[in-house]
N, C-alpha and C positions, 0 to 999 in steps of 0.2 A: 673218745674225743670230748673236747671241752666246749664250754659254751663260747669261748672267745672266737673259735674258728667258725662256728655255725650258731649265730644267735637265736635262731628259731628252734633249736633242738639238735639232735643227732644228725639227721640227714633229711634234706628237702626231698620228700616223696614226690613232689611234682616234677622233679629232673627226669624220673624214669620214663614217662610217656615222651619227653623231649629227647632223650637218647634213643629210644625206639623209633621216633620219627626219623632221626638222622641216620640210624642204621638202615631203615627201609629206603630212604633216599640213596643212600651209598650202595646198597645191593642193586637198585634199579640202574643206577649209573654204571655199575659194574657189568649187569647184564647186557646193557645197551652197547657198552665198549666191546664185550664178548661177541655179541652178534656183529658188530661193524668188523672187528678184527677177523672174524671167520669168512665174512663176504669178500675181504681184501686178501684172503689167503695167508693171513698171518696166524700165529698161535693165539687163539681167543682165550684159553684158559690161563696163559701167562699175564695177558693184559688184565683179566678179571682180578687175579691175585695182586697184580701191582696197584689195582685201584682200592681193593679191600685192605692192604697191608697198612697204610697210614691209619685207618680207623682202628686197627687192631692195636697199633702202637698207643694211640690215644687211650683205649680202654685200659692197657697195662699202666699207662701213667697214671690214670685216675685211680686204679687200684693201689698203686704204689704210694700215692699221696694219702689215701684213706688209711692204709695199713701203717704208715709211717706215723700218722697223727694219732693213731689209736694206742700207740705204746705208752706206757706209764713213764712219765719223766722222773728222774731221780731228783728229789728234793733235797736241797741242802741242809746243813744243820742249822738251828735257830741259834740266835745270839747267845741265849740262856744255856743251850746245851755246850756251846764253845767254851763259856765261861766256867761251867762245871768241870769240863776236862781240863782246862788250865789249872783250876784249883786242885783237882785230883792229881796232876802231874806235879804239883809243887811250884808252878810258875809264879802264882801270886799268892799273897798271904791272906789269912782269914778276913782282916779288915778290908783289904782291896777287894776281895770277892763280895763282902757284904756291901760295901759301897757301889760297886758296879752293878750288883744284882738289884739294888735299890734303884739306880738310874735306868736300868732296862725295864723295870715293872712300872715306872712313872710314865 
């Protein structure tokens, strides 16, 4: 990951207790829904799963974003490398190469 995405460093470690808190709240809500569904004669486990499922989706979304951002981006060629390639291919003369190289270095 780069400093552009997270200016304070790699990962904000204060986020872990925050996610833990939300997981706890979600599990409590899921359990309460489970109990209520059982009292009403419905499938409590199904309702518990339906409450927990969105949070699992959020976790996978966060993991996807973190993994995607940690990939090394392919860096393009520098202008000087392109100039050297053009000279090597014979597209430009030695004088043009020297002139363009001087302009790039200034």
